[in-house]
C-alpha positions as CSV (number, residue, x, y, z in Angstrom):
1,M,112.8,85.9,121.9
2,R,115.0,87.7,119.6
3,L,114.7,88.0,115.8
4,I,118.1,88.3,113.8
5,R,118.4,89.3,110.3
6,L,120.3,87.7,107.6
7,P,123.9,89.6,108.1
8,Q,123.8,88.2,111.8
9,V,122.7,84.8,110.5
10,K,125.6,84.8,108.0
11,D,128.2,86.1,110.9
12,M,127.2,83.4,113.3
13,T,127.0,80.4,110.8
14,G,129.6,81.4,108.3
15,L,127.2,80.6,105.6
16,G,126.6,82.8,102.7
17,R,123.0,83.9,101.5
18,S,122.5,81.4,99.1
19,S,123.6,78.5,101.1
20,V,121.2,79.6,104.2
21,Y,118.3,79.7,101.5
22,K,119.1,76.5,100.0
23,L,119.4,74.6,103.3
24,M,116.3,76.2,104.7
25,S,114.3,75.0,101.2
26,E,115.7,71.6,102.1
27,G,114.3,71.4,105.6
28,K,117.9,71.5,106.9
29,F,118.0,75.0,108.5
30,P,115.4,77.0,110.5
31,K,112.9,78.8,108.3
32,A,112.9,82.5,108.4
33,V,109.9,84.7,109.9
34,T,108.4,87.1,107.4
35,L,108.3,90.3,109.2
36,I,106.6,92.7,106.5
37,G,106.7,92.5,102.8
38,R,109.8,90.8,101.8
39,A,111.8,91.6,105.1
40,S,112.6,88.4,107.0
41,A,114.5,87.5,110.2
42,W,115.3,84.2,112.0
43,V,114.7,83.4,115.6
44,E,118.0,83.5,117.1
45,S,117.6,80.6,119.5
46,E,116.6,78.7,116.5
47,V,119.9,79.3,114.8
48,V,121.9,78.8,117.9
49,E,120.2,75.5,118.2
50,W,121.2,74.5,114.6
51,I,124.8,75.4,115.4
52,E,125.0,73.5,118.4
53,D,123.4,70.3,116.7
54,R,126.3,70.8,113.9
55,I,128.8,70.5,116.9
56,T,127.1,67.7,118.5
57,E,127.2,65.7,115.2
58,R,130.8,66.6,114.7
59,D,131.6,65.2,118.0
60,S,129.6,61.9,117.8
61,N,131.4,61.3,114.4
62,R,135.0,61.5,116.4
63,E,136.8,58.3,116.5
64,V,137.9,57.6,120.3
C-alpha cells in the first residue's frame, strides 16, 4: 500500500485542492489519512479506483 500527498493527488486527478476537499466532504472522493499533526495523505489505490470509476461512468453514459 502506498500513500500519496496532495500534489500527487492533484496531478493524478486534475483537480485543485479545494475541489479535492469539497468532494471528500461530500463523500464523493476517498478520505485522506492523517499522518501526524496536520499532514495527510491518500491511499493511492483508492484514488486510482476513483479515477477508474469516473471512466466507467463516462463509458456507460455513451450512446451506442
